[in-house]
C-alpha positions in Angstrom: 20.0 -26.1 -111.1 21.9 -29.2 -110.2 22.5 -30.0 -106.5 26.3 -30.2 -106.8 26.9 -26.5 -107.1 24.4 -25.7 -104.3 26.1 -28.1 -101.9 29.6 -27.0 -102.7 28.7 -23.3 -102.3 27.0 -23.9 -98.9 30.0 -26.0 -97.7 32.4 -23.4 -98.8 30.4 -20.6 -97.0 30.2 -22.6 -93.8 33.9 -23.4 -93.8 34.5 -19.6 -94.2 32.4 -19.1 -91.1 29.9 -16.8 -92.8 26.2 -16.5 -92.7 24.3 -15.9 -95.9 23.8 -12.3 -94.9 27.6 -11.8 -94.2 28.5 -13.4 -97.6 26.0 -11.1 -99.3 27.6 -8.0 -97.6 31.1 -9.2 -98.5 30.4 -10.2 -102.1 27.7 -7.8 -103.2 25.5 -10.6 -104.3 22.0 -10.3 -102.7 21.1 -12.6 -99.8 18.1 -13.8 -101.7 20.2 -14.9 -104.7 22.6 -16.7 -102.4 19.7 -18.5 -100.7 18.3 -19.6 -104.1 21.7 -20.8 -105.2 22.2 -22.9 -102.1 18.8 -24.4 -102.4 19.2 -25.3 -106.1 16.4 -23.0 -107.2 18.4 -21.4 -110.1 18.8 -23.3 -113.3 22.3 -22.1 -113.9 24.2 -19.5 -111.9 25.3 -16.3 -113.7 29.1 -16.1 -114.2 29.2 -12.6 -112.7 27.6 -13.8 -109.5 29.9 -16.9 -109.3 33.0 -14.7 -109.7 31.8 -12.3 -106.9 31.2 -15.2 -104.6 34.5 -17.0 -105.4 36.3 -13.7 -104.7 34.6 -13.2 -101.3 35.1 -16.8 -100.1 38.9 -17.0 -100.5 38.9 -20.7 -101.5 41.6 -23.2 -101.9 42.4 -24.1 -105.6 40.7 -27.5 -105.5 37.4 -26.2 -104.1 37.5 -23.2 -106.5 38.0 -25.5 -109.5 35.2 -27.7 -108.3 32.8 -24.8 -107.9 33.6 -23.4 -111.3 33.2 -26.8 -113.0 29.9 -27.4 -111.2 28.6 -24.0 -112.3 29.4 -24.7 -115.9 28.5 -28.3 -116.1 24.7 -28.2 -115.8 24.9 -31.3 -113.7 27.6 -33.3 -115.6 30.5 -32.6 -113.3 32.6 -35.7 -113.0 32.8 -37.2 -109.6 36.6 -37.1 -109.6 36.6 -33.3 -109.5 34.5 -33.2 -106.3 35.3 -36.3 -104.5 37.8 -34.6 -102.1 35.6 -31.8 -100.8 32.5 -33.9 -100.3 34.1 -37.0 -98.8 35.3 -35.3 -95.7 32.6 -34.5 -93.1 32.0 -30.8 -92.4 32.0 -30.6 -88.6 32.9 -26.9 -88.0 29.8 -25.2 -89.5 28.9 -22.5 -87.0 29.2 -19.0 -88.6 31.4 -16.5 -86.9 29.7 -14.6 -84.1 29.9 -10.8 -84.5 32.8 -9.1 -82.8 30.3 -6.8 -81.1 28.3 -9.5 -79.4 26.6 -7.6 -76.5 24.9 -8.5 -73.3 22.8 -11.7 -72.7 25.0 -12.7 -69.8 22.0 -14.0 -67.8 20.6 -16.0 -70.7 24.0 -17.5 -71.5 24.6 -18.6 -67.9 21.2 -20.3 -67.8 21.9 -22.1 -71.1 25.4 -23.1 -70.1 24.1 -24.4 -66.8 21.6 -26.6 -68.7 24.4 -28.0 -70.9 26.7 -28.6 -67.9 23.9 -30.6 -66.2 23.7 -33.1 -69.1 26.2 -35.4 -67.6 24.4 -35.6 -64.2 21.1 -36.8 -65.5 20.0 -40.0 -67.2 18.7 -38.7 -70.4 16.8 -40.6 -73.1 17.0 -38.0 -75.8 19.1 -34.9 -76.8 19.2 -31.7 -74.9 16.9 -29.3 -76.8 17.2 -25.6 -76.3 14.8 -23.1 -78.0 15.5 -19.4 -78.4 12.4 -17.5 -79.4 11.5 -13.8 -79.8 10.2 -11.2 -82.1 12.0 -10.4 -85.4 15.4 -8.6 -84.9 15.8 -9.5 -81.2 19.1 -11.4 -81.8 18.1 -15.1 -81.6 20.6 -16.3 -84.2 23.4 -14.3 -82.7 22.8 -15.8 -79.3 22.4 -19.3 -80.7 25.7 -19.1 -82.5 27.4 -17.6 -79.5 26.0 -20.4 -77.3 27.2 -23.0 -79.8 30.7 -21.6 -79.8 30.8 -21.7 -76.0 29.5 -25.3 -75.9 31.5 -26.8 -78.7 34.8 -24.9 -78.2 37.5 -26.9 -80.1 36.4 -30.5 -79.7 32.7 -30.9 -80.3 31.4 -31.2 -84.0 29.1 -28.5 -85.1 26.3 -28.7 -87.6 24.4 -25.6 -88.7 21.3 -25.4 -90.9 19.5 -22.2 -92.0 15.8 -23.2 -92.1 14.7 -20.0 -93.6 11.6 -19.4 -91.4 11.9 -15.7 -91.8 12.1 -15.9 -95.6 9.6 -16.4 -98.4 11.0 -19.9 -99.1 11.5 -21.9 -95.9 13.9 -24.9 -96.4 12.0 -28.1 -96.9 12.6 -30.8 -94.4 14.0 -33.2 -97.0 16.6 -30.6 -98.1 17.6 -29.9 -94.5 18.1 -33.6 -93.9 20.2 -33.9 -97.1 22.4 -31.0 -95.9 22.9 -32.6 -92.5 23.7 -36.0 -94.0 26.3 -34.5 -96.3 27.8 -32.6 -93.4 28.1 -36.0 -91.7 30.0 -37.4 -94.7 27.1 -39.1 -96.7 27.7 -38.4 -100.4 24.7 -37.3 -102.5 24.6 -40.6 -104.3 24.2 -42.4 -100.9 21.5 -40.1 -99.5 18.2 -42.0 -99.2 15.5 -40.8 -101.4 12.7 -41.8 -99.1 12.1 -39.1 -96.4 11.7 -41.5 -93.5 14.8 -43.4 -94.6 16.7 -40.0 -94.5 15.5 -39.4 -90.9 16.6 -42.9 -89.8 19.9 -42.6 -91.5 20.6 -39.2 -89.9 19.7 -40.4 -86.4 21.8 -43.6 -86.8 24.9 -41.6 -87.7 24.5 -39.4 -84.7 23.7 -42.2 -82.2 26.4 -42.3 -79.4 28.1 -39.2 -80.6 28.4 -35.8 -78.9 27.4 -33.3 -81.6 26.0 -29.7 -81.5 23.2 -29.0 -84.0 22.0 -25.5 -84.5 18.7 -25.2 -86.4 18.4 -21.6 -87.2 15.1 -19.7 -87.9 12.6 -22.5 -87.7 9.2 -21.8 -89.1 7.2 -24.3 -87.0 7.4 -27.6 -85.2 6.8 -29.7 -88.3 10.0 -28.4 -89.8 12.0 -29.2 -86.7 10.8 -32.6 -85.4 12.4 -34.7 -88.1 15.7 -33.0 -87.5 15.9 -33.9 -83.8 18.4 -36.7 -83.2 17.7 -39.5 -80.7 21.2 -39.5 -79.1 21.2 -38.2 -75.6 24.7 -37.0 -76.1 23.6 -34.4 -78.7 22.8 -30.7 -78.0 20.2 -29.0 -80.3 19.8 -25.3 -80.3 16.7 -24.0 -82.2 16.0 -20.4 -83.0 12.5 -19.3 -84.1 10.2 -16.3 -84.2 7.5 -18.9 -83.3 7.3 -20.1 -79.7 7.3 -23.8 -80.9 5.0 -24.6 -78.1 4.4 -28.1 -79.5 8.0 -29.2 -78.9 9.2 -30.9 -75.8 12.3 -28.8 -74.8 14.7 -28.8 -71.9 15.2 -25.0 -71.9 13.2 -22.3 -73.5 14.2 -18.6 -73.4 12.1 -15.8 -74.8 14.4 -13.0 -75.7 13.4 -9.4 -75.3 15.2 -6.2 -76.2 18.5 -5.3 -74.5 18.8 -3.5 -71.2 19.2 0.2 -71.5 23.0 -0.1 -70.6 23.7 -2.8 -73.2 21.7 -1.1 -75.9 23.6 2.2 -75.2 27.0 0.5 -75.4 26.1 -1.4 -78.6 24.9 1.8 -80.3 28.0 3.7 -79.4 30.2 0.8 -80.6 28.4 0.5 -84.0 28.3 4.2 -84.5 32.0 4.5 -83.7 31.2 7.5 -81.5 32.4 8.5 -78.0 29.3 9.8 -76.2 29.9 13.2 -74.8 27.6 14.9 -72.3 25.9 16.9 -75.1 25.0 13.7 -77.0 23.9 11.7 -74.0 20.2 12.6 -74.2 20.1 12.0 -78.0 21.7 8.6 -77.6 19.2 7.7 -74.9 16.3 8.8 -77.1 17.6 6.7 -80.1 17.9 3.6 -77.9 14.3 4.0 -76.8 13.0 4.8 -80.3 14.7 1.6 -81.5 12.8 -0.2 -78.7 16.2 -1.6 -77.6 16.0 -4.0 -80.5 19.4 -5.3 -81.6 18.6 -5.2 -85.4 17.1 -1.7 -85.1 20.1 -0.4 -83.1 22.6 -1.9 -85.6 20.9 0.0 -88.4 20.7 3.2 -86.4 24.4 2.8 -85.5 25.3 2.3 -89.1 23.5 5.4 -90.0 25.7 7.4 -87.7 28.9 5.5 -88.7 28.2 6.2 -92.4 27.5 9.9 -91.8 30.2 11.2 -89.5 28.9 14.7 -90.0 25.6 13.9 -88.4 24.9 14.8 -84.8 23.1 12.1 -82.9 20.2 14.5 -82.4 19.7 14.6 -86.2 19.1 10.8 -86.3 16.9 11.1 -83.2 14.8 13.7 -84.9 14.4 11.5 -88.0 13.3 8.5 -85.8 10.8 10.6 -83.9 8.4 10.6 -86.8 6.2 7.6 -86.2 5.2 7.5 -89.8 8.7 7.0 -91.1 10.6 5.3 -88.3 10.2 1.8 -89.6 11.5 2.8 -93.0 14.5 4.5 -91.4 15.3 1.3 -89.5 15.2 -0.8 -92.7 17.7 -1.1 -95.6 16.4 -2.9 -98.6 15.3 -6.4 -97.6 17.1 -6.1 -94.2 15.6 -4.4 -91.2 12.6 -4.1 -89.0 10.0 -3.4 -91.6 10.7 -6.4 -93.9 10.9 -8.7 -90.8 7.5 -7.6 -89.5 6.0 -7.8 -93.0 6.9 -11.4 -93.4 5.7 -12.4 -89.9 2.4 -10.5 -90.5 1.7 -12.2 -93.8 2.0 -15.6 -92.1 -0.9 -14.8 -89.7 -4.5 -15.9 -90.3 -7.0 -13.1 -91.2 -8.4 -12.9 -87.7 -4.9 -12.6 -86.2 -4.0 -9.9 -88.7 -7.2 -8.0 -87.7 -6.5 -8.2 -84.0 -2.9 -7.0 -84.4 -3.7 -4.0 -86.5 -6.5 -2.9 -84.2 -4.6 -3.3 -80.9 -3.0 0.2 -81.2 -6.6 1.6 -81.1 -6.5 0.8 -77.3 -3.8 3.5 -76.9 -2.5 2.1 -73.6 0.7 0.4 -72.5 -1.0 -2.9 -71.5 -4.3 -4.6 -72.1 -6.3 -7.7 -71.0 -7.8 -10.4 -73.2 -11.4 -9.6 -72.2 -11.5 -6.9 -74.8 -10.5 -9.1 -77.8 -14.1 -9.9 -78.9 -14.6 -6.1 -79.3 -11.6 -5.9 -81.7 -13.0 -8.6 -83.9 -16.6 -7.4 -83.7 -17.7 -10.9 -82.5 -16.6 -12.6 -85.7 -14.1 -15.4 -85.9 -12.4 -16.8 -82.8 -10.7 -14.0 -80.9 -8.9 -16.3 -78.5 -7.3 -18.4 -81.3 -6.3 -15.3 -83.2 -4.7 -13.8 -80.1 -2.9 -17.0 -79.3 -1.4 -16.9 -82.8 -0.1 -13.4 -82.1 1.5 -14.6 -78.8 3.0 -17.6 -80.4 4.5 -15.4 -83.1 6.0 -13.2 -80.4 4.2 -10.1 -81.8 2.3 -9.7 -78.5 4.1 -10.4 -75.3 3.1 -10.8 -71.6 3.4 -7.7 -69.5 4.9 -7.7 -66.0 1.4 -7.6 -64.5 -0.4 -11.0 -64.4 -2.9 -11.5 -67.1 -1.8 -8.4 -69.1 -0.2 -8.1 -72.5 1.6 -5.5 -74.5 2.8 -4.5 -77.9 6.4 -3.3 -78.2 6.7 0.1 -79.7 8.0 -0.9 -83.1 5.4 -3.7 -83.4 2.7 -1.1 -82.5 4.0 1.2 -85.2 3.8 -1.6 -87.7 0.3 -2.5 -86.6 -0.7 1.1 -86.9 0.6 1.2 -90.4 -1.4 -1.9 -91.3 -4.6 -0.3 -89.8 -4.6 2.0 -92.8 -5.7 -1.1 -94.8 -9.1 -0.8 -93.3 -11.9 1.7 -94.3 -12.2 4.8 -92.1 -15.8 3.9 -91.2 -14.8 0.4 -89.9 -12.0 2.0 -87.8 -14.4 4.5 -86.3 -16.9 1.7 -85.5 -14.2 -0.3 -83.7 -13.0 2.7 -81.8 -16.5 3.5 -80.6 -17.1 -0.1 -79.6 -13.9 -0.1 -77.6 -14.6 3.1 -75.8 -18.2 2.2 -75.0 -17.1 -1.2 -73.7 -14.6 0.4 -71.4 -16.9 3.2 -70.1 -19.8 0.8 -69.4 -17.6 -1.5 -67.4 -16.1 1.4 -65.5 -19.6 2.3 -64.4 -20.4 -1.3 -63.5 -17.1 -1.7 -61.5 -17.7 1.6 -59.7 -21.2 0.6 -58.7 -19.8 -2.6 -57.2 -17.9 -0.4 -54.7 -20.9 1.7 -53.5 -21.0 1.5 -49.7 -24.1 0.9 -47.7 -26.1 4.1 -47.1 -25.1 5.8 -50.3 -27.6 8.3 -51.8 -30.2 7.0 -54.1 -28.5 8.3 -57.2 -25.4 6.2 -56.5 -27.1 2.9 -56.2 -26.1 0.3 -58.7 -28.3 -1.1 -61.5 -28.2 -4.2 -63.6 -24.7 -3.4 -65.0 -23.1 -4.3 -61.7 -23.6 -8.0 -62.7 -20.6 -7.6 -65.0 -18.4 -8.2 -61.9 -18.9 -11.0 -59.5 -17.7 -9.1 -56.4 -15.9 -5.9 -55.3 -12.5 -7.6 -55.4 -13.0 -8.3 -59.1 -14.2 -4.7 -59.7 -11.2 -3.2 -57.9 -8.8 -5.5 -59.9 -10.4 -4.5 -63.2 -10.2 -0.7 -62.4 -6.6 -1.1 -61.1 -5.7 -2.5 -64.5 -8.0 -0.6 -66.9 -8.3 2.9 -65.5 -5.7 4.3 -68.0 -7.8 2.9 -70.8 -11.0 4.3 -69.3 -9.3 7.8 -69.3 -8.4 7.5 -73.0 -12.0 6.3 -73.8 -13.4 9.4 -72.0 -11.1 11.7 -73.9 -12.6 10.3 -77.2 -16.2 10.5 -76.0 -17.3 13.7 -77.7 -15.8 12.6 -81.1 -17.5 9.2 -80.8 -20.9 10.4 -79.4 -20.4 8.8 -76.0 -20.8 11.9 -73.8 -23.3 10.3 -71.5 -21.2 7.2 -71.0 -18.2 9.3 -70.1 -20.2 11.4 -67.6 -21.6 8.3 -66.0 -18.1 6.8 -65.7 -16.6 9.9 -64.0 -19.3 9.8 -61.4 -19.3 6.0 -60.8 -15.5 5.7 -60.3 -15.5 8.2 -57.4 -16.0 5.3 -55.0 -13.0 3.5 -56.5 -10.8 6.7 -56.5 -11.4 7.2 -52.8 -10.4 3.6 -52.0 -7.2 3.5 -54.2 -6.1 7.2 -54.0 -5.9 7.6 -57.8 -6.3 11.3 -57.5 -4.3 12.4 -60.6 -6.2 10.0 -62.8 -9.5 11.3 -61.4 -8.5 14.9 -62.0 -7.8 14.0 -65.6 -11.1 12.2 -66.0 -13.1 15.1 -64.4 -11.3 17.8 -66.4 -12.1 15.8 -69.5 -15.8 15.5 -68.7 -16.5 18.9 -67.1 -16.6 20.6 -70.6 -19.1 17.9 -71.7 -21.4 18.8 -68.8 -21.0 22.5 -69.6 -21.8 22.0 -73.2 -25.0 20.1 -72.3 -26.0 22.8 -69.8 -26.1 20.1 -67.0 -25.6 22.3 -63.9 -26.0 19.4 -61.5 -23.2 17.5 -63.1 -21.1 20.6 -63.3 -21.5 20.9 -59.5 -20.5 17.3 -58.9 -17.5 17.4 -61.2 -16.3 20.7 -59.7 -16.5 19.0 -56.3 -14.5 16.0 -57.6 -11.8 18.2 -59.1 -11.6 20.2 -55.9 -11.2 17.1 -53.8 -8.5 15.6 -56.1 -6.6 18.9 -56.1 -6.9 19.2 -52.3 -5.2 15.7 -52.0 -2.3 17.2 -54.0 -1.9 20.0 -51.4 -3.1 22.6 -53.9 -5.5 24.2 -51.3 -6.2 27.6 -52.8 -7.2 26.1 -56.2 -9.3 23.4 -54.4 -11.3 26.0 -52.5 -12.2 27.8 -55.7 -13.7 24.6 -57.2 -15.6 23.8 -54.1 -17.1 27.3 -53.8 -18.1 27.0 -57.5 -19.6 23.6 -56.8 -21.7 25.0 -53.9 -23.0 27.9 -56.1 -23.9 25.5 -59.0 -25.6 23.1 -56.6 -27.7 25.8 -55.2 -28.7 26.9 -58.7 -29.6 23.3 -59.6 -31.6 22.8 -56.4 -29.3 20.0 -55.3 -28.8 20.1 -51.4 -26.8 16.9 -51.4 -24.1 18.3 -53.7 -24.1 21.6 -51.8 -23.6 19.8 -48.5 -20.7 17.9 -50.0 -19.1 21.1 -51.3 -19.3 22.7 -47.8 -17.8 19.5 -46.2 -15.0 19.5 -48.7 -14.3 23.2 -48.0 -13.8 22.1 -44.4 -11.2 19.6 -45.5 -9.4 22.3 -47.4 -9.4 24.5 -44.4 -7.9 21.7 -42.3 -5.2 21.2 -44.9 -4.4 24.9 -44.6 -4.3 24.7 -40.8 -7.5 26.7 -40.4 -9.1 24.2 -38.1 -11.7 26.6 -36.5 -13.1 27.4 -39.9 -13.1 23.6 -40.7 -15.1 22.8 -37.6 -17.8 25.3 -38.5 -18.1 24.0 -42.1 -18.2 20.3 -41.1 -20.9 21.1 -38.6 -22.9 23.0 -41.2 -22.5 20.1 -43.7 -23.7 17.6 -41.0 -26.8 19.6 -40.4 -27.6 19.8 -44.2 -27.0 16.0 -44.6 -29.4 15.4 -41.6 -32.0 17.6 -43.2 -32.1 15.5 -46.4 -32.0 12.2 -44.5 -28.5 11.2 -45.6 -26.9 9.6 -42.6 -23.8 8.5 -44.3 -23.0 12.1 -45.3 -23.7 13.2 -41.7 -21.3 10.5 -40.5 -18.6 11.7 -42.9 -18.9 15.3 -41.9 -19.0 14.4 -38.2 -15.9 12.3 -38.5 -14.1 15.1 -40.3 -15.2 17.5 -37.5 -13.6 15.1 -35.0 -10.3 15.3 -36.9 -10.4 19.2 -36.8 -11.2 19.2 -33.1 -8.3 16.8 -32.4 -6.0 19.1 -34.3 -6.9 22.1 -32.0 -6.3 19.9 -28.9 -10.0 19.3 -28.0 -9.5 15.5 -27.5 -12.8 15.0 -25.6 -14.8 16.8 -28.3 -13.0 14.8 -31.0 -13.8 11.5 -29.3 -17.5 12.5 -29.0 -17.6 13.4 -32.7 -15.9 10.2 -33.7 -18.3 8.1 -31.6 -21.3 9.8 -33.0 -19.9 9.0 -36.5 -19.4 5.4 -35.5 -23.0 5.1 -34.4 -24.2 6.5 -37.8 -22.0 4.1 -39.7 -22.9 1.1 -37.6 -26.6 1.8 -38.2 -25.9 1.6 -42.0 -23.5 -1.4 -41.7 -21.0 0.8 -43.7 -17.8 -1.0 -43.2 -15.6 1.7 -44.6 -17.3 4.3 -42.4 -16.9 2.1 -39.3 -13.1 1.7 -40.0 -12.7 5.5 -40.4 -14.5 6.2 -37.1 -12.5 3.5 -35.3 -9.3 5.1 -36.6 -10.5 8.5 -35.4 -11.4 7.3 -31.9 -8.0 5.6 -31.7 -6.2 8.8 -32.8 -8.2 10.8 -30.2 -7.1 8.3 -27.5 -3.5 8.5 -28.6 -3.6 12.3 -28.4 -5.2 12.1 -25.0 -2.4 9.8 -23.8 -4.4 6.6 -23.6 -2.3 4.5 -25.9 -3.3 1.1 -24.5 -7.0 1.7 -25.3 -6.1 3.1 -28.7 -4.1 0.1 -29.8 -7.1 -2.3 -29.9 -9.3 0.1 -31.9 -6.5 0.9 -34.3 -5.9 -2.8 -35.0 -9.6 -3.2 -35.8 -9.5 -0.2 -38.1 -6.4 -1.5 -39.8 -8.0 -4.9 -40.4 -11.1 -3.3 -41.8 -9.1 -1.1 -44.2 -7.1 -4.1 -45.4 -10.2 -6.1 -46.0 -11.7 -3.3 -48.0 -8.5 -2.5 -49.9 -8.6 1.1 -48.7 -5.1 2.5 -49.3 -5.3 5.8 -47.5 -7.1 4.3 -44.5 -4.5 1.5 -44.2 -1.6 3.9 -44.4 -3.1 6.1 -41.7 -3.9 3.2 -39.5 -0.4 1.8 -39.7 1.1 5.2 -38.8 -1.3 5.7 -35.9 -0.8 2.2 -34.6 3.0 2.6 -34.8 2.8 5.8 -32.7 0.5 4.1 -30.2 2.7 1.0 -29.9 5.8 3.2 -29.5 4.1 5.2 -26.7 2.9 2.1 -24.9 5.7 -0.5 -25.3 8.8 1.4 -26.7 10.6 1.9 -30.0 11.5 -1.6 -31.1 7.9 -3.0 -31.6 6.9 0.2 -33.5 9.6 0.1 -36.1 8.0 -2.5 -38.4 4.7 -0.7 -38.3 6.2 2.6 -39.1 8.2 1.1 -42.0 5.0 -0.4 -43.4 3.3 3.0 -43.1 6.2 4.7 -44.9 5.9 2.2 -47.8 2.1 2.6 -47.9 2.3 6.4 -48.1 5.0 6.1 -50.8 2.8 3.9 -52.9 0.0 6.5 -52.6 2.4 9.3 -53.4 1.7 11.4 -50.3 4.9 13.3 -49.8 3.9 15.1 -46.6 2.5 12.0 -44.8 5.5 9.9 -45.8 7.8 12.7 -44.5 5.9 12.6 -41.1 6.3 8.8 -40.9 10.0 9.0 -41.8 10.7 11.4 -39.0 8.9 9.2 -36.5 10.8 6.2 -37.8 14.1 8.0 -37.4 13.3 8.8 -33.8 12.4 5.1 -33.2 15.5 3.7 -34.9 18.0 6.2 -33.4 18.9 4.1 -30.4 19.5 1.0 -32.6 21.0 2.2 -35.8 22.1 5.8 -36.1 23.0 5.5 -39.8 19.5 4.2 -40.7 18.0 7.0 -38.7 20.1 9.5 -40.6 18.9 8.0 -43.8 15.3 8.4 -42.7 15.8 12.1 -41.8 17.5 12.7 -45.2 14.6 11.0 -46.9 12.2 13.3 -44.9 14.2 16.4 -46.0 14.0 15.4 -49.6 10.2 14.8 -49.4 9.7 18.1 -47.7 11.7 19.9 -50.5 9.6 18.1 -53.2 6.4 19.0 -51.4 7.5 22.7 -51.1 8.2 22.7 -54.8 4.7 21.7 -55.5 5.6 18.2 -56.7 2.9 16.2 -54.8 2.3 13.1 -57.0 -0.8 11.7 -55.4 
């Protein structure tokens, strides 16, 4: 098709303030046809399409006549018929922003600040702004809105649709021709040589303040020739790609809307007032749409077009992971087509990584697992970088972690069906084995001195350079390890899962991840039963009892520890039996039965001594000291704590030493010797902080706060008690945080009665939650 009709159609559309999509909706002509017509890819436009377009554009008689003549002429249109429309430069090309523009206040303020700062800097080139993000996140809408705010009524506006999200991106030479014609260069004066076009374009803009919006760029090579050299110009580029190769002044990666903005937008598009009955359904629709503007618009249109539908009906339709993407797509518009196009642009390795990422079944992941997804073929790092650059994978809030948004994950899961079932199973098994092996290695890195022979680490420990690295890995990957253990039976990895459940016990004790440990042990206990492994059943029963005890479920915990003692006796395992008896003492202390606890801790200490396990003897003795202190026998408690300290010092067990120092300090506080206690408690606190022991640190802060308060008054204790409250809150211990809040209220009372009242209110709320059984340790 000749260029004349293409140029006239595009000019008329831009003067009408319409995007290609808006013109398609208004005229009934498909967006693809409009795109092809404007790019000159149709030999001769169909009369029916021309009539529909002319009716939708509401043209003046001169332009209408020129368009009809150009459509009929096949390239022979006389210049007199078109000289008027082409001669005048088109300087108001931004399409109209939607009337329901929502949110993005923070982003707009950042961008407007960058534009306002142009005059205060000595620039050598244009101000370049890049808006990037996944498909459907609203890049074009924000770019147009920003352009309108910048240009207002005085600044010329140029707008080019580069087609990066279509099958036929606009060639650079065509983009330059459009820009030159917008600047008043007739087609007959447009240089044929590409480099001459670039120079002509930059010359025309030099010294002029012009806004140029380059929409939907595919990559840097498409954009670079379109950048002017004039420092007065502002260039706004939108792209699904990060365009990392461009030198830009401001880059903003867009994400989905906030919950509030998404909710308001959905209600506006749906033309619904949200009643109390519909609130939950609207909330669910917002989350099922991943707060993605494009998805929310389609969902809102579903409700607007079907006034008889209750919001819950749409929510129910979107709940189906297998059909949600289809429901959020209409023809060639929507989430699924946008993802399809982006996926097809990826290299083979990047496609493979993307479709296998959902196999991890966790919210975030680290890059160390990438070689497992690719089975050591190709370059996993390069493949992953391509996904990040395409905004299909995005950084998570935690450093070094990444995530797939829900709708992207659904699309990746759909593409996973392209692979054979045997290949998928192999990758799943490789993932789970990788996670479980590293969980064992990380757990072994944390084994303290004096641990029993079965707990010593082997060669696998070399996977982690030190204990800090091991803790960081388990902090990040424990959710993935739990998922891997739950798939162990199906993937023939039972032994790996059992080994992981045992090895991470040292980590759990440090980081107080009791609920996660309970889930892991409840997953692996049936494996041990199925294998007839009585010894492991005893250990897992002990682990479950301990994790339940930490959640204040004492009666249940006692049942598991008694079961563990019986199983250990059957297995001929005195170590596990001694552990069970010691844990029963902890349960009795939790229930307030301190006399029973003292007897059981003493019995456990004797058993540990008989099997030459001094660390166990130290733990039981330390626990006996706590029970003695709770019945008011402060001297007996101090003797027990000091005996435990001797045992731990003989092993150079740094955790045990800190625990014993904490106990001695507590005994001194209880006996009224706060001054002596403070020095020991500070040593214990420093030890727990070095070792990353969460529970020990929280207890040391609380005890130190009480000691300082008793010795020097309320004011110096307040900061310590606040830190202790925060520490117990992180752990999730409702009862201990309640105790700290009450102590903090007493300390603050003389300085700030309102703050003290807030502390007591917080303590009452924590007590109510604990009484209701909601103990989220």
